[in-house]
C-alpha positions in Angstrom: 15.5 4.3 -139.0 12.6 2.2 -138.0 9.6 4.5 -138.1 11.7 7.5 -136.9 12.2 6.0 -133.4 15.6 7.1 -131.7 16.3 3.9 -129.9 19.7 2.2 -130.0 19.3 -1.5 -130.9 22.6 -2.4 -129.9 24.3 0.2 -127.4 28.0 0.5 -127.6 30.3 -0.2 -124.6 34.0 -0.1 -124.4 35.7 -3.4 -123.4 37.7 -2.5 -120.3 41.0 -4.3 -119.2 41.5 -5.3 -115.6 43.4 -2.0 -115.1 40.1 0.0 -116.0 42.2 1.1 -119.3 39.7 1.1 -122.5 41.9 0.4 -125.5 39.3 1.1 -128.1 38.5 4.7 -126.7 42.3 5.4 -126.2 42.7 4.2 -130.0 39.9 6.6 -130.7 41.5 9.5 -129.1 44.5 9.2 -130.4 43.1 9.6 -134.2 42.6 12.9 -135.7 39.6 14.8 -135.1 38.2 14.1 -138.7 38.8 10.3 -138.5 37.4 9.9 -135.0 34.1 11.4 -136.2 34.0 9.1 -139.1 34.5 6.0 -136.8 32.2 7.5 -134.1 29.5 8.0 -136.7 30.0 4.3 -138.2 29.6 2.9 -134.5 26.5 4.9 -134.1 25.2 3.8 -137.2 25.4 0.0 -136.1 23.9 0.9 -132.7 20.7 2.3 -134.2 20.3 0.1 -137.2 21.3 -3.4 -135.7 21.4 -6.1 -137.3 23.2 -4.4 -140.4 25.5 -6.1 -143.2 27.9 -4.9 -145.6 29.3 -2.5 -146.3 29.3 -1.0 -142.9 29.6 -4.0 -140.9 30.9 -7.7 -141.4 30.7 -11.0 -139.5 33.9 -12.7 -138.8 33.1 -15.7 -137.2 33.6 -16.8 -133.8 31.1 -14.3 -132.8 33.3 -11.3 -133.8 31.9 -8.3 -136.1 33.7 -5.4 -137.4 32.7 -2.0 -138.2 34.4 -0.9 -141.4 35.1 2.6 -141.6 37.0 4.8 -144.5 38.8 7.6 -142.8 39.2 11.1 -144.3 42.9 10.5 -144.8 42.0 7.7 -147.1 43.0 5.1 -144.7 40.7 2.1 -143.5 40.0 1.6 -139.8 38.4 -1.3 -138.3 36.8 -1.9 -134.9 36.2 -5.4 -133.8 33.1 -6.2 -131.4 30.9 -8.7 -130.0 27.3 -8.9 -129.1 27.0 -9.5 -125.5 23.8 -9.3 -123.3 22.1 -6.8 -125.9 25.3 -4.5 -126.2 28.0 -4.1 -128.9 31.4 -4.4 -126.9 34.2 -2.5 -128.7 37.1 -5.0 -128.2 39.7 -4.0 -130.7 40.6 -1.3 -133.2 43.1 -0.8 -135.6 44.2 1.0 -138.9 44.0 -1.8 -141.8 47.0 -1.9 -143.7 46.7 -5.1 -145.6 43.8 -6.9 -147.5 43.3 -9.6 -145.0 42.6 -9.0 -141.1 45.9 -10.0 -139.5 45.8 -12.9 -137.3 47.1 -11.1 -134.3 44.2 -8.6 -134.5 41.5 -11.2 -134.6 43.5 -13.1 -132.0 43.5 -10.1 -129.5 39.6 -9.5 -130.1 38.8 -13.1 -129.6 40.8 -13.2 -126.5 39.0 -10.2 -125.0 35.7 -11.8 -126.0 36.5 -14.8 -124.2 37.1 -12.9 -121.1 33.6 -11.0 -121.2 31.4 -14.0 -122.0 
C-alpha cells in the first residue's frame, strides 16, 4: 500500500442494465462462497493498488481491463471493467474455459462500456 493509507484509488461499481439488474453482481452471487471471496479480494486489490499490472490485471485494449482470478476450484475467472470518471465499472464476468478470451465476452463488455461513456 502507499504509506498505509486505506484509500480506494479506483472504487468499483457494478454496471447496471436499464432494468436495474447488475449482471456482474448476479454472476458473483451465483459462485460458491470460496470463489466469491477470491474474486472479491482481487477486485479490492485493484481498487486500492490501481494502476496495477500482471498477474492480477491486464489491459485488453479499447479501454477494457480484466481482473484475473484463480478460483479455489482451480477454475479461472475474469471480471472485465473499464475506468470511467475515476471509477472501476465492472462490466462483465465469466469463467474462462479457453486460453484466449472469447470474442463474445469482449464484445459484450465493449457494448456496455460504450453505453456508459
